[in-house]
N, C-alpha and C positions, 0 to 999 in steps of 0.2 A: 147727840149729834155726831160724836164720832165714829156711834157703830152705824148710822146712817149713811155717811160718808164713806167707811168701810167697805158696805153692803155694796152701796152703788160700783164702788173702783172695783169690787169683784164681778160684780153683775159686767158691768161694757168691759173687762179682761178676759171675761170669759165665755162671750157669746158673740157669733161669727157675725156675717157684714149684715146681712138681710135682718138677723137680732136687733144691731144696734142703730139701725132704719126704724127698727118697730121702739124702740127706746129712745130713741130721739121723738116719734109723732110722738109718743105718749108727755114727755117733758111736754113739745109744741099745742098738743091739747089742755094740758094742766094750766099753761102759761095763756091761754083764747081764754078758758072758762074763766081765772083769776082776775084776767083784767077786761070782761066783760061785765062782770058783777061789781069791779070798781068803776065801772064806766055809767052804769047805771045807777051806781050809788050818789054821780057825780063826784068821784074822789080822781081826778085827772092827775092827782100827785101820786099815787099807787096805782093808776092804770098806763102811762104813760112808759113808766120803767118798764112793765112787764110787757108792752106793746113791741118793746126795743130787744127784750131778752125773744120774742119772737121772733122777732125780726132775724137776732143772729141764729137760732136753730133752721129757722126757714133757708138762710144763706148758707147752710152748711150741707143742709140736704140738698139743696140750692145744687152748688160748688160740686158734686158728690155724682151728676147727671151727665153718663157718656154720651153727647147727641147724636155720635157719630154710632151708634150701638142699632140703630133703628128707630119706627116709629110710636113706640109706646116713651123711648126714652124720651126723642123730641116733646111726646106729649106732658112727660112728667115735668118736665124744664118748664113747658109753660102755665101748668098749675103750679110750682112753684110759684113762678113771676108774678103770676096774679097777686096768688096771697102776700107775697112780698109787701108788691103794691099797694093793694088792699090796707096794708100793715100801717104804712107808710099814711095813703087817706085818712086814716082812722085815727091816727097821732095827730095830725097836723091839724084839723078838722075838729079833734076833741070828737067824736062821732062811733059811739062801738055796736052800733045799731047792727053793723054788719060781722060784728067779732062771732056771734052763734053759727051763724052759717057756715064761716072760717071755721068754727069748730068741727061740724058736722061733715065738713069736704077730708078734713085731716083726719076723724075717725075713719073715715069709708076709705080712705088711704093705709089706714092703722091697720085695718081688718082684714086688708088684701096682701099687704106684705104680711101680716101675719101669721094665714095661711100658708103665702110660698114659704115664707123662712120655718114654718111645721114640717110642711114637708121637705125640707134641705135639713129638718134637723138644726135649727139655728134656735129657735126660742123653745 
């Protein structure tokens, strides 16, 4: 595990801002997939901590948005707000049925950011 942690630290340290956003999206997608799987199995002791970790990632993304930057930033802010609230509902209601849709939305965002980061030389 130490090698994996070292790799992750190096990846974060050598990646530009857009690349860091992509890394957060990848982590968020993985958490959503794991949470959805646990919820499908009825394993809420596993799903709930994963949902909380996913919320932490969303909060990190959300906090980085400068809503004064224009309409795209404001829309992104609203998307993060929606994802965060949807995760809260899934947690409270013990209902993971919407998690795959959230993951699909995150994957679309990740893809767009990967494209942008690639053009900027950040991924």
